[in-house]
ZADREN-173226 format. One line per 10 residues: for each residue x, y, z of N, C-alpha, C. Coordinates in Angstrom, 2 decimals. Last residue first. Layout:
X:Y:Z:X:Y:Z:X:Y:Z ~ ... $
//
This chain:
-24.45:2.74:7.45:-24.39:1.89:6.25:-25.77:1.46:5.83 ~ -24.84:6.16:8.31:-25.02:4.75:8.65:-24.91:3.97:7.36 ~ -23.19:9.19:9.21:-23.71:8.24:8.23:-23.86:6.84:8.81 ~ -21.99:11.02:10.81:-23.37:10.71:11.09:-23.97:9.68:10.14 ~ -19.32:11.32:10.51:-20.15:12.19:9.69:-21.63:11.94:9.88 ~ -18.39:9.32:12.17:-18.11:10.71:12.53:-18.99:11.68:11.74 ~ -21.09:6.86:12.22:-19.75:7.33:11.93:-19.60:8.80:12.30 ~ -23.15:5.73:14.93:-22.97:6.30:13.61:-21.51:6.71:13.45 ~ -24.79:3.08:16.75:-23.75:4.08:16.56:-23.66:4.52:15.10 ~ -26.52:1.17:17.43:-27.12:2.40:16.93:-26.06:3.45:16.66 $
-26.62:-2.35:16.71:-26.05:-1.17:17.36:-26.71:0.06:16.78 ~ -26.95:-5.84:16.93:-27.59:-4.56:16.63:-26.94:-3.42:17.42 ~ -25.31:-8.27:15.91:-25.03:-7.35:17.00:-25.66:-5.99:16.69 ~ -26.37:-9.68:13.74:-25.80:-10.42:14.87:-25.67:-9.53:16.11 ~ -27.19:-7.58:12.12:-28.15:-8.63:12.50:-27.65:-9.40:13.71 ~ -24.82:-6.18:11.77:-25.91:-5.55:12.52:-26.95:-6.58:12.95 ~ -23.37:-7.96:10.17:-22.89:-7.63:11.52:-24.00:-7.03:12.36 ~ -24.96:-7.90:7.83:-24.76:-9.17:8.55:-24.31:-8.89:9.99 ~ -24.63:-5.23:7.09:-25.97:-5.76:7.42:-25.86:-7.05:8.23 ~ -21.87:-5.25:6.56:-22.42:-4.40:7.62:-23.80:-4.89:8.04 $
-21.77:-6.95:4.35:-21.12:-7.35:5.60:-21.67:-6.52:6.77 ~ -23.20:-5.36:2.49:-23.70:-6.70:2.87:-23.07:-7.17:4.19 ~ -21.51:-3.17:2.28:-22.87:-2.98:2.78:-23.44:-4.31:3.26 ~ -19.34:-4.43:1.10:-19.19:-3.81:2.42:-20.55:-3.59:3.06 ~ -20.34:-5.21:-1.36:-19.93:-6.25:-0.41:-19.73:-5.69:0.99 ~ -20.86:-2.69:-2.56:-21.96:-3.61:-2.24:-21.54:-4.67:-1.23 ~ -18.38:-1.44:-3.15:-19.19:-0.98:-2.02:-20.25:-2.00:-1.61 ~ -16.96:-2.06:-5.42:-16.67:-2.82:-4.20:-17.61:-2.51:-3.04 ~ -17.73:-0.27:-7.37:-17.94:-1.71:-7.63:-17.69:-2.57:-6.40 ~ -16.83:2.23:-6.46:-18.24:1.85:-6.31:-18.51:0.36:-6.52 $
-13.66:1.89:-4.76:-14.45:2.06:-5.98:-15.89:1.59:-5.77 ~ -13.39:3.26:-1.39:-13.19:2.23:-2.41:-14.02:2.51:-3.65 ~ -14.11:5.37:0.37:-12.79:5.31:-0.24:-12.66:4.36:-1.43 ~ -16.55:5.22:1.58:-16.13:6.53:1.08:-14.85:6.47:0.26 ~ -16.65:2.60:2.43:-17.63:3.07:1.45:-17.24:4.39:0.82 ~ -14.69:2.57:4.40:-14.45:1.91:3.12:-15.40:2.41:2.05 ~ -15.95:3.81:6.54:-14.79:4.45:5.91:-14.56:3.88:4.51 ~ -17.82:1.79:7.08:-18.28:3.11:6.66:-17.15:3.87:5.97 ~ -16.11:-0.24:7.90:-16.92:-0.44:6.70:-17.46:0.89:6.17 ~ -15.14:0.91:10.23:-14.21:0.62:9.13:-14.99:0.45:7.83 $
-17.48:0.91:11.73:-16.84:2.18:11.40:-15.85:2.01:10.24 ~ -17.86:-1.83:12.05:-18.82:-1.06:11.27:-18.25:0.30:10.87 ~ -15.69:-2.38:13.72:-15.79:-3.02:12.40:-16.73:-2.24:11.50 ~ -16.40:-0.94:15.99:-15.21:-0.54:15.23:-15.23:-1.14:13.83 ~ -18.66:-2.42:16.75:-18.77:-0.99:16.46:-17.59:-0.51:15.62 ~ -17.51:-5.00:17.21:-18.45:-4.77:16.12:-18.58:-3.29:15.77 ~ -15.44:-6.63:18.40:-15.35:-5.17:18.29:-16.22:-4.71:17.11 ~ -15.09:-9.37:18.62:-16.13:-8.73:19.40:-16.14:-7.21:19.34 ~ -13.34:-10.43:16.85:-12.84:-10.17:18.20:-13.82:-9.35:19.03 ~ -14.61:-10.48:14.46:-14.30:-11.77:15.08:-13.82:-11.62:16.52 $
-14.56:-7.71:13.94:-15.82:-8.40:14.23:-15.58:-9.73:14.94 ~ -11.83:-7.33:13.36:-12.46:-6.64:14.49:-13.75:-7.34:14.91 ~ -11.62:-8.97:11.08:-10.80:-9.24:12.27:-11.42:-8.58:13.51 ~ -13.41:-7.67:9.32:-13.62:-9.07:9.70:-12.87:-9.38:11.00 ~ -12.24:-5.13:9.08:-13.61:-5.27:9.59:-13.87:-6.69:10.06 ~ -9.76:-5.81:7.96:-9.82:-5.20:9.28:-11.21:-5.34:9.88 ~ -10.56:-6.86:5.48:-9.86:-7.70:6.45:-9.92:-7.12:7.85 ~ -11.73:-4.55:4.33:-12.50:-5.78:4.52:-11.86:-6.63:5.62 ~ -9.52:-2.85:4.22:-10.72:-2.46:4.96:-11.53:-3.71:5.33 ~ -7.77:-4.31:2.55:-7.43:-4.09:3.97:-8.61:-3.61:4.81 $
-9.37:-4.47:0.00:-8.98:-5.61:0.83:-8.62:-5.30:2.27 ~ -9.77:-2.09:-1.52:-10.82:-2.61:-0.64:-10.33:-3.66:0.36 ~ -7.97:0.74:-2.05:-7.89:-0.72:-2.13:-8.83:-1.32:-1.08 ~ -7.76:3.43:-1.76:-8.90:2.95:-2.54:-8.92:1.43:-2.67 ~ -5.35:3.88:-0.30:-6.66:4.17:0.30:-7.87:3.64:-0.47 ~ -2.62:2.62:0.21:-3.51:2.42:-0.95:-4.95:2.63:-0.49 ~ -1.43:3.53:2.56:-0.62:3.42:1.34:-1.47:3.29:0.08 ~ -3.43:3.35:4.43:-2.82:4.66:4.19:-1.99:4.66:2.90 ~ -3.92:0.60:4.36:-4.95:1.53:3.89:-4.33:2.89:3.57 ~ -1.56:-0.33:5.51:-1.91:-0.74:4.14:-2.94:0.22:3.56 $
-1.88:0.80:8.05:-0.75:1.23:7.20:-1.03:0.86:5.74 ~ -4.03:-0.65:8.97:-4.17:0.80:8.78:-3.06:1.34:7.88 ~ -2.76:-3.12:9.17:-3.86:-2.97:8.22:-4.12:-1.48:7.94 ~ -0.96:-2.49:11.23:-0.46:-2.85:9.90:-1.55:-2.74:8.83 ~ -2.75:-1.98:13.34:-1.80:-0.94:12.90:-1.29:-1.23:11.49 ~ -3.94:-4.48:13.59:-4.75:-3.35:13.14:-3.85:-2.22:12.64 ~ -1.76:-5.93:14.62:-2.33:-6.27:13.33:-3.14:-5.14:12.74 ~ -1.45:-4.77:17.11:-0.36:-4.66:16.13:-0.88:-4.94:14.72 ~ -3.93:-5.58:18.19:-3.63:-4.15:18.04:-2.49:-3.92:17.06 ~ -3.71:-8.46:18.11:-4.72:-7.73:17.36:-4.34:-6.26:17.15 $
-2.28:-10.87:18.38:-1.61:-9.57:18.49:-2.46:-8.57:17.69 ~ -3.04:-13.51:17.95:-3.49:-12.81:19.16:-2.70:-11.53:19.44 ~ -2.38:-14.27:15.44:-1.49:-14.72:16.52:-1.79:-13.97:17.82 ~ -4.06:-12.98:13.77:-4.30:-14.42:13.97:-3.41:-15.02:15.04 ~ -2.83:-10.47:13.75:-4.16:-10.62:14.36:-4.45:-12.09:14.65 ~ -0.50:-11.09:12.31:-0.41:-10.66:13.71:-1.75:-10.85:14.41 ~ -1.61:-11.72:9.79:-0.80:-12.70:10.54:-0.74:-12.35:12.02 ~ -2.83:-9.28:9.09:-3.64:-10.49:9.29:-2.89:-11.54:10.10 ~ -0.54:-7.63:8.91:-1.64:-7.32:9.82:-2.50:-8.53:10.12 ~ 0.85:-8.88:6.85:1.42:-8.86:8.19:0.33:-8.57:9.23 $
-0.91:-8.31:4.72:-0.63:-9.69:5.12:-0.08:-9.77:6.53 ~ -0.72:-5.48:4.69:-2.01:-6.15:4.89:-1.80:-7.59:5.38 ~ 2.01:-5.19:4.15:1.45:-4.65:5.40:0.11:-5.31:5.71 ~ 2.09:-6.40:1.63:2.83:-7.01:2.73:2.34:-6.47:4.08 ~ 0.52:-4.58:0.15:0.11:-5.99:0.25:0.81:-6.67:1.43 ~ 1.99:-2.16:0.27:0.69:-2.28:0.96:0.28:-3.74:1.15 ~ 5.12:-1.37:0.78:4.39:-2.39:0.02:3.09:-2.73:0.76 ~ 7.05:0.30:1.79:5.72:0.85:1.49:4.87:-0.10:0.66 ~ 9.44:-1.17:1.99:8.74:-0.73:3.21:7.33:-0.17:2.97 ~ 10.71:-3.64:0.54:9.79:-2.60:0.04:8.93:-2.11:1.20 $
12.42:-5.26:2.01:12.77:-4.90:0.63:11.96:-3.72:0.12 ~ 11.11:-5.51:4.38:12.51:-5.07:4.40:12.92:-4.58:3.02 ~ 8.70:-6.54:3.50:8.73:-5.14:3.95:10.15:-4.62:4.13 ~ 9.45:-9.16:2.95:8.97:-8.31:1.85:9.04:-6.84:2.25 ~ 9.98:-9.95:5.58:11.07:-9.92:4.60:10.68:-9.04:3.40 ~ 7.40:-9.83:6.64:8.45:-8.96:7.18:9.62:-8.85:6.21 ~ 6.14:-11.85:5.14:5.67:-10.46:5.06:6.75:-9.50:5.54 ~ 7.59:-14.09:6.00:7.59:-13.72:4.59:7.17:-12.26:4.42 ~ 6.92:-14.07:8.73:8.31:-13.90:8.31:8.43:-13.50:6.84 ~ 4.15:-14.57:8.64:4.65:-13.30:9.15:6.08:-13.05:8.69 $
4.16:-17.21:7.82:3.63:-16.19:6.92:4.13:-14.81:7.34 ~ 5.15:-18.37:10.15:5.93:-18.47:8.92:5.47:-17.41:7.92 ~ 3.03:-17.75:11.88:4.38:-17.27:12.20:5.27:-17.32:10.96 ~ 0.81:-19.07:10.68:0.88:-17.62:10.73:2.27:-17.08:11.04 ~ -0.35:-21.25:9.13:1.01:-21.23:9.66:1.44:-19.76:9.74 ~ -2.65:-21.72:7.73:-2.74:-21.37:9.14:-1.40:-21.49:9.85 ~ -2.48:-21.83:5.10:-2.23:-23.11:5.79:-2.32:-22.93:7.30 ~ -2.73:-19.21:4.51:-3.89:-20.06:4.26:-3.69:-21.48:4.77 ~ -0.11:-18.37:5.22:-1.29:-17.85:5.92:-2.48:-18.80:5.74 ~ 1.49:-19.69:3.35:1.59:-20.06:4.76:0.39:-19.55:5.56 $
0.55:-18.33:1.00:0.43:-19.79:1.16:0.48:-20.18:2.63 ~ 1.21:-15.61:1.54:-0.16:-16.03:1.23:-0.36:-17.52:1.51 ~ 4.00:-15.73:1.81:3.15:-15.27:2.92:1.71:-15.72:2.75 ~ 4.61:-16.57:-0.80:4.95:-17.40:0.35:4.12:-17.02:1.57 ~ 3.79:-14.34:-2.25:3.10:-15.61:-2.45:3.39:-16.58:-1.31 ~ 5.65:-12.45:-1.37:4.20:-12.23:-1.20:3.45:-13.56:-1.27 ~ 8.01:-13.72:-2.23:7.79:-13.48:-0.81:6.30:-13.24:-0.52 ~ 7.63:-13.68:-5.00:7.75:-14.97:-4.31:7.51:-14.81:-2.81 ~ 7.61:-10.90:-5.42:6.43:-11.70:-5.77:6.47:-13.06:-5.06 ~ 10.22:-10.19:-4.64:9.06:-9.71:-3.88:7.80:-10.53:-4.18 $
13.09:-11.78:-4.25:11.99:-11.73:-5.22:10.69:-11.41:-4.46 ~ 15.45:-12.12:-2.92:14.77:-10.83:-2.80:13.62:-10.68:-3.79 ~ 16.57:-14.56:-3.58:16.01:-14.39:-2.22:15.26:-13.08:-2.02 ~ 16.75:-16.31:-6.10:16.41:-14.89:-5.99:15.76:-14.62:-4.63 ~ 17.39:-18.94:-5.67:18.20:-18.19:-6.61:17.94:-16.68:-6.55 ~ 15.60:-19.66:-3.66:16.98:-20.17:-3.62:17.90:-19.35:-4.52 ~ 13.17:-18.65:-4.46:13.92:-17.91:-3.44:15.34:-18.43:-3.26 ~ 12.31:-20.63:-6.26:12.60:-19.26:-6.73:13.50:-18.54:-5.74 ~ 12.00:-22.71:-4.45:12.91:-22.88:-5.58:13.29:-21.51:-6.15 ~ 10.00:-21.73:-2.84:11.34:-21.90:-2.27:12.39:-22.10:-3.36 $
7.89:-21.84:-4.71:8.30:-20.56:-4.12:9.72:-20.66:-3.57 ~ 7.69:-24.61:-5.13:8.03:-23.72:-6.23:8.53:-22.36:-5.72 ~ 6.93:-25.48:-2.56:8.16:-26.00:-3.21:8.62:-25.05:-4.32 ~ 4.48:-24.08:-2.24:5.63:-23.82:-1.35:6.94:-24.28:-2.00 ~ 2.89:-25.32:-4.21:3.18:-23.89:-4.29:4.41:-23.54:-3.45 ~ 2.76:-27.92:-3.15:3.40:-27.69:-4.44:3.78:-26.21:-4.59 ~ 1.33:-27.33:-0.80:2.66:-27.95:-0.73:3.43:-27.73:-2.03 ~ -1.12:-26.23:-1.75:-0.15:-25.40:-1.04:1.25:-26.02:-0.96 ~ -3.29:-26.10:-3.69:-2.22:-27.10:-3.68:-0.99:-26.43:-3.06 ~ -5.33:-24.32:-4.12:-5.12:-24.85:-2.77:-4.19:-26.05:-2.74 $
-5.37:-22.98:-6.44:-6.07:-24.28:-6.44:-5.90:-25.01:-5.11 ~ -3.74:-20.89:-5.86:-5.16:-20.61:-6.11:-6.00:-21.87:-6.07 ~ -1.31:-22.27:-5.71:-1.87:-21.65:-4.50:-3.36:-21.38:-4.69 ~ -0.94:-23.02:-8.40:-1.07:-24.05:-7.36:-1.72:-23.47:-6.10 ~ -0.70:-20.48:-9.58:-1.80:-21.38:-9.97:-2.02:-22.45:-8.90 ~ 1.65:-19.63:-8.30:0.40:-18.88:-8.15:-0.80:-19.75:-8.48 ~ 3.46:-21.52:-9.28:3.21:-21.42:-7.83:1.89:-20.68:-7.56 ~ 3.42:-20.90:-12.01:3.00:-22.23:-11.56:2.64:-22.21:-10.07 ~ 4.46:-18.31:-11.88:3.12:-18.53:-12.43:2.57:-19.89:-12.00 ~ 6.99:-18.89:-10.84:6.05:-18.07:-10.07:4.62:-18.23:-10.58 $
8.07:-20.38:-12.96:7.93:-20.99:-11.63:6.92:-20.21:-10.78 ~ 8.04:-18.36:-14.94:7.27:-19.60:-15.13:7.04:-20.30:-13.79 ~ 9.84:-16.55:-13.87:8.44:-16.14:-14.07:7.55:-17.37:-14.24 ~ 12.15:-18.15:-13.99:11.65:-17.68:-12.69:10.17:-17.30:-12.82 ~ 12.39:-18.42:-16.76:12.23:-19.61:-15.91:11.64:-19.23:-14.55 ~ 12.79:-15.78:-17.53:11.60:-16.49:-18.00:11.33:-17.73:-17.15 ~ 15.29:-15.35:-16.35:14.14:-14.54:-15.96:12.84:-15.24:-16.34 ~ 16.85:-17.16:-17.79:16.68:-17.36:-16.34:15.45:-16.58:-15.84 ~ 15.35:-18.04:-20.97:16.22:-17.24:-20.11:15.92:-17.53:-18.64 ~ 15.38:-20.84:-23.00:14.59:-20.08:-22.04:15.55:-19.34:-21.11 $
//
């Protein structure tokens, strides 16, 4: 087995462990990869993911920042960094990073969703709804239904009458 194949196998195992919420095992595997390949972008992304879901946001932030040192236009790392910052009460910085992820991959649904959730959780419902409206215009049709459902949920909790710049309502 080549070294490259071994690394890929470790990353596949770490990904499977993370998906199954076996975060300690995933962390061990990720760190094993990073010992030999400290610039492995997939391992850094996965490390940020694992630490984020363990609610260890400062550690997750470090993984995202390291990934961005290697790949400044890496939308996934900007999205992850945005979420980490928002969870550390640095909401405006977090929103900037989520916006950066959107600017890099405008049709990718995840950063719109995450930004809407973060804004909503922080009482900024009008802004969250505006993000959902933007998402409807940018994401693939297969993703639109979940944005509409979230908008309906937000409106039930916080009825508003505002409209987007184009006058559209969700």
